[in-house]
C-alpha positions in Angstrom: 89.1 -19.9 -14.6 86.5 -22.5 -13.4 86.0 -20.5 -10.5 85.3 -17.5 -12.5 83.0 -19.2 -14.5 80.9 -20.6 -11.5 80.9 -17.2 -10.1 79.4 -15.6 -13.3 76.6 -18.2 -13.6 75.7 -17.4 -10.1 75.6 -13.7 -10.8 73.5 -14.2 -13.8 71.2 -16.2 -12.0 70.8 -13.8 -9.3 70.1 -11.2 -12.0 67.8 -13.0 -13.8 65.9 -13.8 -10.6 65.8 -10.2 -9.6 64.7 -9.0 -12.8 61.6 -11.5 -13.0 60.7 -10.4 -9.3 60.9 -6.8 -10.4 58.8 -7.5 -13.6 56.2 -9.5 -11.5 55.9 -7.0 -9.0 55.4 -3.9 -11.6 52.7 -6.5 -13.3 50.9 -6.6 -10.1 51.0 -2.8 -9.4 49.8 -2.2 -12.8 46.8 -4.6 -12.9 45.8 -3.5 -9.3 45.6 0.0 -10.5 44.2 -0.5 -13.8 40.5 -0.6 -12.8 40.1 1.6 -9.6 36.7 1.1 -8.4 34.2 -1.7 -7.2 33.7 -1.4 -3.6 36.8 -0.1 -2.0 37.1 -1.5 1.6 33.6 -3.0 1.0 32.0 0.2 2.2 29.0 -0.5 -0.3 28.4 -3.5 0.9 28.5 -2.6 4.8 26.1 0.2 3.7 23.5 -2.0 2.0 23.7 -5.2 4.2 21.4 -3.9 7.1 18.8 -3.1 4.4 18.3 -6.9 4.5 16.4 -6.8 7.8 13.3 -5.4 6.2 12.6 -8.9 4.7 10.1 -10.5 6.6 11.8 -13.2 8.9 15.2 -11.3 8.8 14.3 -8.8 11.3 16.5 -10.0 14.2 18.8 -12.7 12.2 20.2 -12.4 8.7 20.9 -16.1 7.6 24.3 -15.1 5.6 25.6 -18.2 3.3 28.5 -17.9 1.4 28.6 -17.9 -2.8 27.8 -21.7 -3.8 28.9 -23.4 -6.7 26.3 -23.5 -9.5 25.2 -26.7 -8.7 24.7 -26.4 -5.1 21.4 -26.1 -3.7 20.3 -23.0 -1.9 18.4 -23.3 1.6 14.9 -22.0 1.9 15.6 -18.8 3.5 19.2 -17.4 2.8 21.1 -14.0 2.2 24.3 -13.9 0.0 26.6 -10.9 -0.2 28.2 -10.7 -3.8 31.1 -8.3 -4.1 31.4 -6.7 -7.6 34.0 -8.0 -10.2 35.4 -6.2 -13.3 33.4 -7.9 -16.0 32.6 -7.4 -19.7 29.9 -8.6 -22.3 32.0 -11.7 -23.5 35.0 -9.7 -23.9 33.6 -7.0 -26.3 35.3 -3.8 -26.4 33.5 -0.9 -24.9 31.5 -3.1 -22.4 34.2 -3.4 -19.6 33.1 -2.2 -16.0 31.9 -2.9 -12.6 29.1 -5.2 -11.5 27.2 -3.7 -9.2 27.4 -4.6 -5.2 24.7 -7.1 -4.9 22.8 -8.8 -1.8 20.5 -11.7 -2.9 17.9 -12.8 -0.2 15.6 -15.8 -0.5 12.9 -16.2 1.8 9.4 -17.6 2.6 6.0 -15.8 2.7 2.7 -17.3 3.0 0.6 -14.1 2.7 -0.4 -12.5 -0.8 2.0 -10.6 -2.8 0.1 -7.4 -2.2 0.6 -7.9 1.5 4.3 -8.5 1.1 4.6 -5.4 -1.1 2.7 -3.5 1.5 4.6 -4.2 4.4 8.0 -3.7 2.5 6.6 -0.6 1.5 6.5 0.6 4.9 9.5 -0.8 6.2 11.6 0.5 3.5 9.8 3.9 3.5 10.7 4.2 7.3 14.3 4.0 5.8 13.8 7.0 3.4 13.4 4.6 0.3 10.8 5.2 -2.0 8.8 2.9 -4.8 10.4 3.6 -8.2 11.2 2.0 -11.3 14.1 -0.2 -11.9 17.4 1.9 -12.5 19.4 1.8 -15.5 22.5 0.4 -13.8 20.5 -2.3 -12.0 21.1 -5.9 -13.1 17.5 -6.9 -12.3 15.4 -6.0 -15.1 12.1 -7.4 -14.3 11.1 -7.2 -10.7 7.4 -7.6 -9.5 7.9 -4.3 -7.0 11.2 -1.7 -6.6 12.1 0.8 -4.4 15.2 3.1 -4.6 17.1 4.8 -2.0 16.2 8.3 -1.1 16.8 11.0 -3.9 20.2 12.4 -4.0 21.5 9.8 -1.9 25.2 8.4 -2.8 25.7 5.7 -3.6 22.7 5.0 -5.9 20.9 1.9 -4.3 17.8 -0.1 -5.2 15.6 -2.9 -3.6 13.6 -5.3 -6.1 11.4 -7.9 -5.1 10.5 -11.1 -7.3 8.1 -13.5 -6.9 8.4 -17.1 -6.6 9.3 -19.1 -9.9 9.9 -23.0 -10.9 9.7 -23.8 -7.2 12.2 -21.2 -6.0 11.3 -18.9 -3.0 10.7 -15.2 -3.0 13.6 -13.3 -3.7 14.8 -9.6 -3.2 18.2 -8.1 -4.6 19.6 -5.1 -2.9 22.0 -3.4 -5.3 24.6 -0.4 -4.8 26.0 1.2 -7.6 29.7 0.3 -7.7 32.3 3.1 -7.9 34.1 3.5 -11.4 32.6 2.5 -14.7 29.6 0.3 -14.9 29.7 -3.2 -17.2 27.5 -2.2 -20.0 26.1 -2.5 -23.6 25.5 -6.4 -23.3 
């Protein structure tokens, strides 16, 4: 009799463990498919990464850094890749979506802002980009100058230039519109 009770306890433990594993796998599968989009396989990031070479000083080598913490100090010259993530405006209903695919570049420039814009205009024009307004999906709402990828090009891409502020270097933001719905309504 004691042997039968022991075997039942073992059987119940095995069944419960298997049930928990099945539930965990089902939840993981559901969550991974719940928000299709972003940057599948890093394709969008791979497409915009070479555009960083138009930045003065980045023609031959792009100084990539890993995403630092909020309290870390950025070097004077850097490039950082920021993959999109599923986001919202503080959890508000109707605002959930993907952030853009972003490359942020910090660089030094000792010439005038006008000379920098002229140089970037030449380099981006050679790639088929044109001066344009900030796109509706972009996270950069106040650039000093912006360019958009060639008309009809998918994915939509933008290059925005911001002048130095608060002791920070010049920055350029290169963005690609993610796959799937965009975060919005903030």
